[in-house]
PADRENKOL-884272 format. One record per residue (C-alpha): residue number from 1; residue in one letter; x, y, z. Coordinates in Angstrom, 3 decimals. Layout:
% residues N
<num->NUM | residuo->A | c1->X | c2->Y | c3->Z>
...
//
This chain:
% residues 138
<num->1 | residuo->M | c1->-64.735 | c2->-142.197 | c3->48.296>
<num->2 | residuo->T | c1->-67.407 | c2->-140.459 | c3->50.367>
<num->3 | residuo->L | c1->-68.290 | c2->-136.969 | c3->49.203>
<num->4 | residuo->L | c1->-69.490 | c2->-134.633 | c3->51.931>
<num->5 | residuo->D | c1->-72.124 | c2->-132.041 | c3->51.186>
<num->6 | residuo->A | c1->-72.116 | c2->-128.624 | c3->52.845>
<num->7 | residuo->Y | c1->-74.477 | c2->-129.816 | c3->55.607>
<num->8 | residuo->A | c1->-72.065 | c2->-132.626 | c3->56.508>
<num->9 | residuo->L | c1->-69.079 | c2->-130.296 | c3->56.595>
<num->10 | residuo->V | c1->-70.959 | c2->-127.727 | c3->58.687>
<num->11 | residuo->A | c1->-72.012 | c2->-130.470 | c3->61.120>
<num->12 | residuo->F | c1->-68.359 | c2->-131.479 | c3->61.473>
<num->13 | residuo->L | c1->-67.186 | c2->-127.892 | c3->61.978>
<num->14 | residuo->V | c1->-69.791 | c2->-126.842 | c3->64.548>
<num->15 | residuo->G | c1->-70.540 | c2->-130.171 | c3->66.242>
<num->16 | residuo->G | c1->-73.991 | c2->-130.519 | c3->64.723>
<num->17 | residuo->P | c1->-76.054 | c2->-133.630 | c3->63.988>
<num->18 | residuo->G | c1->-73.980 | c2->-136.124 | c3->62.065>
<num->19 | residuo->A | c1->-70.623 | c2->-134.872 | c3->63.382>
<num->20 | residuo->P | c1->-69.686 | c2->-138.311 | c3->64.795>
<num->21 | residuo->Q | c1->-70.479 | c2->-139.989 | c3->61.455>
<num->22 | residuo->I | c1->-68.434 | c2->-137.414 | c3->59.564>
<num->23 | residuo->G | c1->-65.553 | c2->-137.833 | c3->62.014>
<num->24 | residuo->A | c1->-65.609 | c2->-141.586 | c3->61.371>
<num->25 | residuo->I | c1->-65.615 | c2->-141.037 | c3->57.598>
<num->26 | residuo->L | c1->-62.637 | c2->-138.683 | c3->57.904>
<num->27 | residuo->R | c1->-60.748 | c2->-141.159 | c3->60.105>
<num->28 | residuo->R | c1->-61.131 | c2->-143.770 | c3->57.339>
<num->29 | residuo->G | c1->-59.291 | c2->-141.309 | c3->55.082>
<num->30 | residuo->E | c1->-61.434 | c2->-141.529 | c3->51.980>
<num->31 | residuo->A | c1->-63.492 | c2->-138.354 | c3->52.032>
<num->32 | residuo->A | c1->-63.841 | c2->-135.540 | c3->49.535>
<num->33 | residuo->V | c1->-65.657 | c2->-132.240 | c3->49.215>
<num->34 | residuo->A | c1->-66.540 | c2->-130.383 | c3->46.036>
<num->35 | residuo->T | c1->-65.226 | c2->-126.838 | c3->46.257>
<num->36 | residuo->A | c1->-68.748 | c2->-125.475 | c3->45.643>
<num->37 | residuo->N | c1->-69.905 | c2->-127.318 | c3->48.765>
<num->38 | residuo->L | c1->-66.845 | c2->-126.108 | c3->50.666>
<num->39 | residuo->A | c1->-67.774 | c2->-122.506 | c3->49.842>
<num->40 | residuo->E | c1->-71.336 | c2->-123.108 | c3->51.020>
<num->41 | residuo->A | c1->-70.130 | c2->-124.755 | c3->54.241>
<num->42 | residuo->L | c1->-67.781 | c2->-121.865 | c3->55.020>
<num->43 | residuo->D | c1->-70.576 | c2->-119.373 | c3->54.389>
<num->44 | residuo->V | c1->-73.132 | c2->-121.196 | c3->56.562>
<num->45 | residuo->S | c1->-70.610 | c2->-121.851 | c3->59.337>
<num->46 | residuo->Q | c1->-69.907 | c2->-118.146 | c3->59.633>
<num->47 | residuo->R | c1->-73.269 | c2->-116.612 | c3->58.783>
<num->48 | residuo->V | c1->-75.510 | c2->-119.025 | c3->60.706>
<num->49 | residuo->Y | c1->-73.231 | c2->-120.402 | c3->63.447>
<num->50 | residuo->G | c1->-70.766 | c2->-117.553 | c3->63.958>
<num->51 | residuo->L | c1->-67.672 | c2->-119.660 | c3->63.190>
<num->52 | residuo->P | c1->-65.288 | c2->-117.313 | c3->61.370>
<num->53 | residuo->I | c1->-64.166 | c2->-118.539 | c3->57.975>
<num->54 | residuo->S | c1->-60.538 | c2->-118.173 | c3->59.072>
<num->55 | residuo->R | c1->-61.161 | c2->-120.519 | c3->62.035>
<num->56 | residuo->A | c1->-63.037 | c2->-123.037 | c3->59.854>
<num->57 | residuo->L | c1->-60.077 | c2->-123.080 | c3->57.476>
<num->58 | residuo->E | c1->-57.669 | c2->-123.632 | c3->60.397>
<num->59 | residuo->I | c1->-59.698 | c2->-126.755 | c3->61.198>
<num->60 | residuo->L | c1->-59.998 | c2->-127.955 | c3->57.605>
<num->61 | residuo->E | c1->-56.625 | c2->-127.164 | c3->56.045>
<num->62 | residuo->P | c1->-54.735 | c2->-129.982 | c3->57.839>
<num->63 | residuo->L | c1->-57.413 | c2->-132.388 | c3->56.600>
<num->64 | residuo->F | c1->-56.783 | c2->-131.307 | c3->52.986>
<num->65 | residuo->E | c1->-53.315 | c2->-132.808 | c3->53.319>
<num->66 | residuo->G | c1->-54.726 | c2->-136.203 | c3->54.274>
<num->67 | residuo->P | c1->-58.216 | c2->-137.555 | c3->54.710>
<num->68 | residuo->L | c1->-60.246 | c2->-134.857 | c3->52.879>
<num->69 | residuo->T | c1->-59.689 | c2->-134.285 | c3->49.179>
<num->70 | residuo->P | c1->-61.027 | c2->-131.063 | c3->47.667>
<num->71 | residuo->I | c1->-62.558 | c2->-131.612 | c3->44.231>
<num->72 | residuo->L | c1->-62.145 | c2->-128.604 | c3->41.979>
<num->73 | residuo->L | c1->-64.968 | c2->-127.488 | c3->39.745>
<num->74 | residuo->D | c1->-63.699 | c2->-127.969 | c3->36.208>
<num->75 | residuo->L | c1->-65.494 | c2->-127.693 | c3->32.864>
<num->76 | residuo->D | c1->-66.549 | c2->-131.369 | c3->32.737>
<num->77 | residuo->V | c1->-68.012 | c2->-131.298 | c3->36.268>
<num->78 | residuo->A | c1->-69.719 | c2->-127.959 | c3->35.568>
<num->79 | residuo->C | c1->-71.410 | c2->-129.327 | c3->32.454>
<num->80 | residuo->R | c1->-72.419 | c2->-132.543 | c3->34.212>
<num->81 | residuo->A | c1->-73.811 | c2->-130.522 | c3->37.160>
<num->82 | residuo->A | c1->-75.907 | c2->-128.442 | c3->34.769>
<num->83 | residuo->E | c1->-77.250 | c2->-131.637 | c3->33.156>
<num->84 | residuo->I | c1->-78.058 | c2->-133.177 | c3->36.554>
<num->85 | residuo->R | c1->-79.863 | c2->-130.080 | c3->37.794>
<num->86 | residuo->A | c1->-81.807 | c2->-129.733 | c3->34.533>
<num->87 | residuo->R | c1->-82.826 | c2->-133.406 | c3->34.738>
<num->88 | residuo->Y | c1->-83.905 | c2->-133.557 | c3->38.398>
<num->89 | residuo->Y | c1->-84.737 | c2->-130.043 | c3->39.579>
<num->90 | residuo->D | c1->-88.359 | c2->-129.248 | c3->40.335>
<num->91 | residuo->R | c1->-89.176 | c2->-126.119 | c3->42.317>
<num->92 | residuo->S | c1->-91.871 | c2->-127.799 | c3->44.430>
<num->93 | residuo->S | c1->-90.896 | c2->-131.459 | c3->44.600>
<num->94 | residuo->R | c1->-87.091 | c2->-131.577 | c3->44.175>
<num->95 | residuo->P | c1->-85.492 | c2->-128.162 | c3->44.734>
<num->96 | residuo->I | c1->-81.845 | c2->-129.226 | c3->44.521>
<num->97 | residuo->S | c1->-79.403 | c2->-126.330 | c3->44.457>
<num->98 | residuo->L | c1->-76.670 | c2->-125.917 | c3->41.899>
<num->99 | residuo->A | c1->-74.144 | c2->-126.790 | c3->44.648>
<num->100 | residuo->D | c1->-76.085 | c2->-130.032 | c3->45.236>
<num->101 | residuo->A | c1->-75.834 | c2->-130.813 | c3->41.536>
<num->102 | residuo->V | c1->-72.074 | c2->-130.078 | c3->41.624>
<num->103 | residuo->L | c1->-71.760 | c2->-132.507 | c3->44.538>
<num->104 | residuo->V | c1->-73.441 | c2->-135.323 | c3->42.605>
<num->105 | residuo->A | c1->-71.557 | c2->-134.448 | c3->39.404>
<num->106 | residuo->S | c1->-68.246 | c2->-134.611 | c3->41.281>
<num->107 | residuo->A | c1->-68.831 | c2->-138.221 | c3->42.321>
<num->108 | residuo->K | c1->-67.495 | c2->-141.153 | c3->40.370>
<num->109 | residuo->R | c1->-68.977 | c2->-144.618 | c3->40.044>
<num->110 | residuo->G | c1->-68.546 | c2->-146.428 | c3->43.369>
<num->111 | residuo->D | c1->-68.541 | c2->-143.204 | c3->45.393>
<num->112 | residuo->Q | c1->-71.110 | c2->-142.312 | c3->48.002>
<num->113 | residuo->I | c1->-72.739 | c2->-139.052 | c3->49.060>
<num->114 | residuo->A | c1->-73.047 | c2->-138.091 | c3->52.739>
<num->115 | residuo->T | c1->-75.975 | c2->-135.746 | c3->53.418>
<num->116 | residuo->A | c1->-79.173 | c2->-135.286 | c3->55.399>
<num->117 | residuo->D | c1->-80.967 | c2->-133.741 | c3->52.401>
<num->118 | residuo->P | c1->-83.620 | c2->-136.183 | c3->51.098>
<num->119 | residuo->D | c1->-83.646 | c2->-134.550 | c3->47.650>
<num->120 | residuo->V | c1->-79.884 | c2->-134.917 | c3->47.254>
<num->121 | residuo->L | c1->-80.114 | c2->-138.508 | c3->48.471>
<num->122 | residuo->A | c1->-82.813 | c2->-139.215 | c3->45.860>
<num->123 | residuo->V | c1->-80.759 | c2->-137.695 | c3->43.034>
<num->124 | residuo->A | c1->-77.584 | c2->-139.498 | c3->44.122>
<num->125 | residuo->D | c1->-79.521 | c2->-142.763 | c3->44.265>
<num->126 | residuo->A | c1->-80.991 | c2->-142.153 | c3->40.803>
<num->127 | residuo->E | c1->-77.448 | c2->-141.559 | c3->39.543>
<num->128 | residuo->G | c1->-76.319 | c2->-144.914 | c3->40.955>
<num->129 | residuo->L | c1->-74.232 | c2->-143.541 | c3->43.834>
<num->130 | residuo->G | c1->-73.997 | c2->-144.927 | c3->47.343>
<num->131 | residuo->L | c1->-75.721 | c2->-143.095 | c3->50.172>
<num->132 | residuo->V | c1->-74.704 | c2->-142.119 | c3->53.688>
<num->133 | residuo->T | c1->-77.815 | c2->-140.693 | c3->55.342>
<num->134 | residuo->L | c1->-76.976 | c2->-138.233 | c3->58.091>
<num->135 | residuo->P | c1->-79.350 | c2->-137.171 | c3->60.855>
<num->136 | residuo->G | c1->-81.103 | c2->-133.890 | c3->60.137>
<num->137 | residuo->Q | c1->-81.627 | c2->-130.854 | c3->62.295>
<num->138 | residuo->G | c1->-84.062 | c2->-132.490 | c3->64.685>
//
């Protein structure tokens, strides 16, 4: 399973860098998004790119019935996310957000994380997850 971070989902929704890679991942049918990252992606899509949340959901909802699995934030994932953020967060050298920690905590052994964020990639790697490095905002 490939877990998409908010950046990856935003890129898919607005045609940003990495959209072709995310499209390919979705076509393979083994993608997931933590609901914390979904909330962040909906926020950024509307606030930064002007894509109304209702329109973003029109695009995403059919995918939730097939290639994109939403991962709900439950107590176990919440506790694991808190542990991950406490272990890796550093304000100046590794400022991972709580949503980033939820993303990594939502992954299972054998999963991979798709993101352009070097800090998230480093944490995912340290946690033994696979990596899909997306192009950043160039």
